[in-house]
Every structure is written in structure tokens, then in C-alpha cells.
N, C-alpha and C positions, 0 to 999 in steps of 0.2 A: 281655344283656341290662345298661341303666344301672339304678345303683340311683335309686329315688327322692330328687327333690329336697325338702331339708330345708327346713319354713321354720318359728320357733320363736318363740311368743308368750309374754310374759313378762306376765299380767294376774290379776288377784282377782276380776278384773269379769266376770263369765257371761254375760250380754250383750254385751258390749263385743267379747269371744271369738269370740259365734256370729256375732257383723256382719261382723268379719273374716273366717270361715269360709265365711263365703255370697256375700261379696264373692272371696274368689280361688276359690272354686267357681267361677263364674262367668268369672275373667282365664283361670284352668289346666286347663277341663276338654279339654284338648287331653296332659295334661303326668301324667306320673307324682310323685306327692306324696305327702309326709307333713306331718301338722305337728304339732309339739309343744307340748305347753303347758303340760309343769309342766319346773320344772329340774331334777328328781330325772333326766326325759326327756333334758332339753338337755343336763347335765354331764358324759356320756358323749358328747358328738358332738370331734372335734377336727379339725383341717386340712385332715384327709384325708376329711373329709365332708363333701359337695355342700351345703352351706346356702346359701343363696342373699339369703334377709331375715330379718330378726328386727327384730318388733317388741316396743316394751317401752311399757308401762301406764306412769300415774306412781303406779298404787295399787299396789302389791305386799306381801308378806309378806316378811321376814327382814330385809331390808338396803331402804338408799334406790337408788331404781330409777337414781342416777345413779350409788353405786357400781357395781349389778350391771353396767352400760356397761363403766364399766372393767374390772372382773373380765372380759367376754366379750374384751373388748380387749387386755388383758397377760398372761391367767393363758390366758387359751383359746385366741386369738389369732389370733380369727373376723375373719376383713376384710370380710365381705357386707355391706353396707348395714346400717344399723341404723336402724330409724324409729321415732320417740318420742314420744307424744300426751300431751299435757298441757293444762292449762288455763291459759292468758292470765295466770302469777306473774309481779313482779319478780323477772325473769333467769334464770326457768323455761326457757328455749330457751336461752341463753346457757351455762349448765352441763348443759344435754344436750348439745350440742355439742360443749363443752371435755370430756367425758366420754368422747367418742368417736363419740358420736349422725352421722348423715349427715343424715338430714331433723328437723325437729320439727311437728310437725302437733298444731295448738290443735281442741281438747276444746270446745263439741262441732262435727265434722265431715262434710261431707258425702259419702254413702258413693258416691255417682257421680265427684265430686271425688278418691275419696281413690282409687278403681278407676285412672283416669287415670292418680295417680303412680305405683301400683305395677307399673300396665303397664309406663310410664317406666323406672320401675328395674331389672326384670327383663331389659328390652332389653338 
């Protein structure tokens, strides 16, 4: 049996995390998956783990979200898509993409549109 697919969510916003989890439950109902929602869970992840997707909210504790993305790319060497969620601020999208995010989603977002984007990413 294959290991479950891992999806990592970095956010301090419980409502944001719950919305993402509901969207993922609908999309991934036929798959075995785990959602990791803390850095302590995610830091033990390596390139050998089947991480399919990482979500990074613009508000996290302990570091900037841009530094976290760079750390994921450079130190953990994870190459899966990173989706960054942020407000439409000056150069926010640019900084997220330069740090290593593949997608930038402006908050607030439409859950149906996000579900479509996630489905496209996971294909």
C-alpha cells in the first residue's frame, strides 16, 4: 500500500486552515492523504516523502512567510507546488514568487475557484 499523500498548510488562522481542509476533503475524497498543519510536523518531511502541495498563508509566527518558502526550497529541497495566500499589497506577489512560490492567491478568495486551481495543480 502506498503512503498517504502529504499536503502541508502553514497558517495561524484556524478558519483559513479549516476552509482549506474542507476544500481538500471534497477534492481528495478518493485518495489517502494527510494534512500537516504545523511546522513541527512538516520539518521532518524530506524529499523522499510524497508531499504534493504546500499552502503558505501570509500571516505566520516565527518568521516571514517569504523566508519560510525559501527555507522549504533551499533546505528541505521540496519541489512540490507552493501556493501563497496574501493580500494585494505592494510587491507581495513578486516577493512570494521570487521566494519560490508557484502560485499567488489574493485574499479573500472564492472557495470554488480555489478548488478548481487545486484540482489543476494536482493533475
